[in-house]
N, C-alpha and C positions, 0 to 999 in steps of 0.2 A: 778638770775636776767634773763629774756628772752631778749636775744640781738639780735637776727634774726629769722623772720617768712616768710617763702617760701609757696605760695598757688598757685597751677596750677589746672587748670580744676573742680573748685570747684564751682557748682551750675552756679552763675551768674559771678563768678571771673574765667577771661581767665589765668590771669597770674599776681602775686604781689609779688615782694620781699622787705619785709619791714625790715630795719635796725633800732634798738631800741637803746635810750641811758637811761641814768639816771633819777630817776624823775617821776612824775605825766604824764600820756598821756591819752588824752581825744579822743575819737572817736566821731565826731557828724555827721549828715546827715540827709537827708529824709528819710521818712518811704520807705523800698523798694530798698534803695540805697545800700544794702549790710553790714551793720554793724554786723547783726547778723551771717553772714558768717565767720568772724574773730572768732567771740565766737565758732562757730561750728567747727572750724579749730584746735582751742585751745582743744575742747572736745576730737576731734581726736587724740591731739597728747597725752592726759593723758589717754586715754584707751576705748574710748567710741566705741560702737560697730558701724560699717561703715554699709550703706546702699548704693547699686548701683544706686540707686537713687540721691544721692548726684553729682555724675560724670555728667560733662558739656554736654548738649546736642552735638550729633554728635561727642562725642569724648568717648575713650573705657576705659582710665584710669584717675584718679585723684590723685594728690601726695601732701602731705602736709608736711613738715620739719620746725623743729625749734631747735636752738642753745640757751643754755643756758650756762651761767658763773657762777658756784655757788662756794660759800665760804666754805661750810662744805658739803664733799662728804661721809661721813661716813655713814649714813645710804643707801642712794644709792648704794654706794659701796657694801655695807652688803648685799643687795638684788640681785645684780649683781653677786657677787660671789656666793652666795647661789645656783642661776640659772646656774653657771657654765660659766659666761661671765667675760672679762677682764674688770676692775676698770677704770673709768672716767679718763682720761687723761690729765693732767695739769687744773684740776676741770672745764673741759668743758665736757658737756653731748650734744649729738646729737641725735635728734629722728626723725623718719621717717616714714609715713605711705603712703600705695599704695593701691589704691581702684580700681579693676578691674572690670569690667563687664563681663569678659569671663572667667577670670581664680580666683585663691584664693586671697583674700587680704592678704596683706603681712605686718610686722611692723617691725622697725629695732631701735637697740641702739648701738649708736656707730659704725653703719656698721653691726653689728650682728644680723641677722634674731632671734626673741623671741617671747614668746608667748604673747596672748594679755593679760592672765593674770599676766605676770611679768611686762608689759606694764603700767598696771593699779596700780601694787604696787609702781612703779617707780612715774607715775603722781600723786598718792596722796601725793606726798614728793614736788611738783613741783609747781603746781597752784591751787589757792582756787577761785572757780567759786561761786561767792555771789548772794544768791536768798534766797525768803522766804522760800523754801524747800532744799535747798542745803547744802550739809556737808561742815562744817567749819573746818579745821584742827587744828585749835587752841584748839578744845576742844579734841583733841587726847591725850594722855598721853605723847607718844614718842616725840610728836613736842613741847609740854610743857616742858619737859626735855631737849631737843634740845636748847631751847631758853635759858633756865636756865644756860645751859652749854656755851653756845655762849658769854651770859654776864659775866660768871664767868673765861671765856678763857681757859677751859677744855678741847679743841677739841685734843690737843697732848697727854694727859694722856687718855682721854676717848678712842682714838685710840690704844693705848699699852693696855687697859682693853679688850677691844673689840677683839684683838689677844690672849690675854690670854685665854679668854673665849672660843673664837674658838679651842684652841689647849688644853684646858680643856674637852670641848663636845667631841673632836674627840677622845681622849683617853677613854674617859667614852665609847663611842661608840664600840672602837675596844675592850675592855673589855667585854662589854655586848655581843657582838658578839661571843668573845670565850666562855663566860658561855652558850649561847643558842646553842652552835655546841658541848656541852658536849655528849650529846647522840649519835650524828653522827660521833663525834670522837672516842667513844667507839667501834662503829661498825667499823670505819674505821681501829683502832688499831687490833681489832680482823681479819679483813680481811688480812692486811699486814703481820700479822704474821702468818697465815695459808698460804700466797703464799710463805713467806721466809722458813718456815719448809718445806714444798713441795719441793723446790728446794734443801734444805739443805740434806732431806732425800735421795734424790736422789743419791746425791754423784757424781756429773758428772764433767767430763773433758772437757775441750774447744775442744780437738783432738781426743776423744775417738770415734767420730762418724764413722769417716770412717771405722777403724779395725773392729768395732763393725757390720757394715752393710756386710764388707767381710764374717765375720763367719756367719753372718744371712743368707748370700745367700748359703754357703756351707752348715750350718745346714739343710735349705730348701730342698736341693739336695743331702743330704749325703748317702742315700741308692744309688742313680744313681752313685755318684760319687766311691762309696766304688766299688761298681761292676764293672764299667768301669776301674777303675785303678787294681783293682786284676785281672781282664781278661788280661789286658797287662801285668801284673809281670807273670802270668801264662804262657803266650806265650812266654815270654822272656827265661824264666828259671822256668819252673815249671815240665811238665811231660816229659817224653821220647819224644825225637824229637822235643825237644823247639827251637826257635830261636837261642838262645845263644850254644845249643849243635851242631847244624848243622853249626854254625859259628864256633865252636873250630874244628870240621872236615876239614872246609874250611881252616883253620890255618895250619893244618898238611899238606895239600895240597900244599899251599904256601911255606911252610919249605922244601916239596919234591923237589919243583921248583927250589928254590934257590940253592938246593944241585948239581942239574944237570947244572944250569946256574947261577953262582956268580952275574951278571948282573940284575937279577931279585930280589936283596935285596931290591930294594927300595917300589916295589909292597909290599913285604912282610911287611915292617914297616909301610906303609899306611894303610895295611888292620890290623895291629896289633893294632895301633892308634884307628881306627874305633871301635875296638871289644872292647879296654879298656872304649870308650865314653860310647858305650852301657851298658855294665856292670856297670858304674857309674851312668848312667841313671835309671837302675834297682833299684841300693840302694836309688836314690832318690825317685823314685813311691813307693818304701817299706815304706819309711819315710811317703812320703806324705799321704798313706792309714793309716797308722799308728795314723795320726794325726785328720782323719775325725771323728768327733763326732757322736757317734751312740746311745749313751745312752740316752733316752726319756728325764729323768730330766734336763742333760745338754743342749738339745735342747729347752727344754721348759724356762728354764733360760734365754737362749740367746733372744728367743721371746717376753719374759715377758721385758726385758729390752729394747728391741725395741720399743715395745708397750708405755713404760713409756718415751721414750725420745720424741716420736711422740706425745704423750699427753702434755708433758711440753711446746714443740712447738707448738701446737695448740694456748695455752692459753698465751706463754709468749713471742714468737718470732720466726722467721723463721730458726735459727740455734741456735746449744747450746752457741755460743757467744752471741747471742742476749739475750737467757735464763738467764745467768749469768750477763749481764748488767742490766736486768730488776729486778734482786734480789739485785744487788747493790743500784740500784733507790729506791726499795721499803724498805731497812734497811734504806735509809736516810730519806725517808718519817717517817718510824716508830720513827726514833730518835727524827725528830722535833715534830712529834704529840705527843709524850710520855712527850717531855719536854713542852708541854703547861702549866703544872702547874708552872715550873719556869717563863714562858711567863706572866701568870696571875699575880705573885708575882710582877716581873718587872713592870706592867702596873700599878698594884697597887701603889708602890712606886713612879711611876713617875706623878699619877692622884694625889695622895697626893701634891706631889711637886707642880703641876700645879695650882691645888686649892688654895694652901698656897699663891704663887706669885699672883694671880687672886683677892684674899680676901685683899691681901695688897696694890695693885692698887686701889681696890674699897673702903676702907677705907680711902684712900686719897682723893679719889674723893668724898665720903660722907661728909668728913670735909669742903671740899671748898664749897659743895652745901650748907650745913647747913649754913656757913658763908655768902654766897652770895644771898640766898633766901630771907631774909628779907630786905636785902639791895635793889634787885629788885622790892621787892613789894612795900617797901616805894617810890622807884622812880614811879611805875607805878600810886600810889595812888597821888603822888603830880601833875603827868600828868593829872588824871582824874579832879582835882582840877582847874588846869589851864584850862581845857574844860568845867568848869562849874560844874562839879559834886563836890561840895564843902565837902560833908559829906560823901561820898561813900568812901569805904575802899576795897584795893586790897589785898588779901592773898596768901601765897603759903605753902600748906602743902606737908610735905615729910615725908614717913613711910617707914619703913624698910621691905624689903621683907623676905621672908622666904627661897625663892631660887634667887641667881643673875641670872642676864640676860646680855646679849651682851652690854645692856646699865648702868649697874650697881646694885646697890642694893637697889634702892629707889623707892617707888610708889609715884609720883607727883600730885596735883591736884591744879590747880588755882582757888581760892575762891573769891568771890565777894559778899559785903554786899552794895547794891545802896543806902539805907535809914538807918539813924541812929536806932538803937534801936533792928534792926533787926540781927540776926546770920548770919554770913558768910556762903555762900552756893555754890557747885560747879558752875563753870561759865556755864558748858555745860548744867545745868539743869534750868540755873536762865536767861540766856542771850536769847533776844529776836531775831528773824531774822534781825531786824533793827539792 
């Protein structure tokens, strides 16, 4: 029920706040007094396109707002949920339209901005604007089904069915998405396997990079390093008159000095220690020179290893630690992707269970609809007789659908036979505009 209508700056109307109570409300007045503006405001509320010409002269914006108290929010909440909005709170629905001469027009449902298309879907369920050429929601099978359910007191169980249907369709959608991604999954598996194999075949160690680059620098300069170290060794202890030979001669002189002056013993010891250090240095240099790799095959092996590591780092991370972390991540993705068959089996089981639950609820609804429909039909027929249509007959046809929807498993049709001897026909095809 419409409980409040606010209009501001709509054509002739400066501002109106109209609180409505239950029962029939009539609007009277002379031609040009603004009655049609009330209907125009309601048309804006239910989604009619707005024209900036509707904005009051010398004003920039026009606002129309309506509040509805609803007994059954199921259909409206379904539309809002499908569009990604929150459902009605405490069965109250608030709609607001803003028409702006200088900016884009806006529409809101429960304070959330919505598209005009969403507003139209909701509006169809709220207001009937009757006229010779206007749409009557009573002809809609969805509205007919809602009326039957309201009469039969099925609001609670139909809400359960709507939730069960939503769960069933969501599982089906998830399953179909997995199936449609089968080809791309195969490509993803091939790529992940290639990446993992490439890293595994390299057999990298997280801490090998520093030592390898040291070897790489040495191998790149091996010739120069070997020449320099060999020259030093040769100068120290190689040909005649080498550094160590000359130092040995000096050692003899120190010994001679010590013989004539015992107080010079300290000098001899210091020199002797220095000579030992130099001889040790020579031995270390010989070991170092022997470690310098000169074999082309070994040098090539080191360079290839460096190239491989640089390639892996370009592809998978800035360091070997990053490369190994990438490998672990790829392995996890591969496991999940390869397990999609198990995921499909799980979804198949859940779909079957969800469908079974949905059908159980829909069967209960079907039984109650079948029981309630002749009772409602008889009630309406009696009302028609009280209105003077003594021989008119109202009937309700229920047929089973091939596939259930969120509203159940039936197709409904209100049938009407105004005169005796005539077959009942669909209300939408027999009712006149009056």
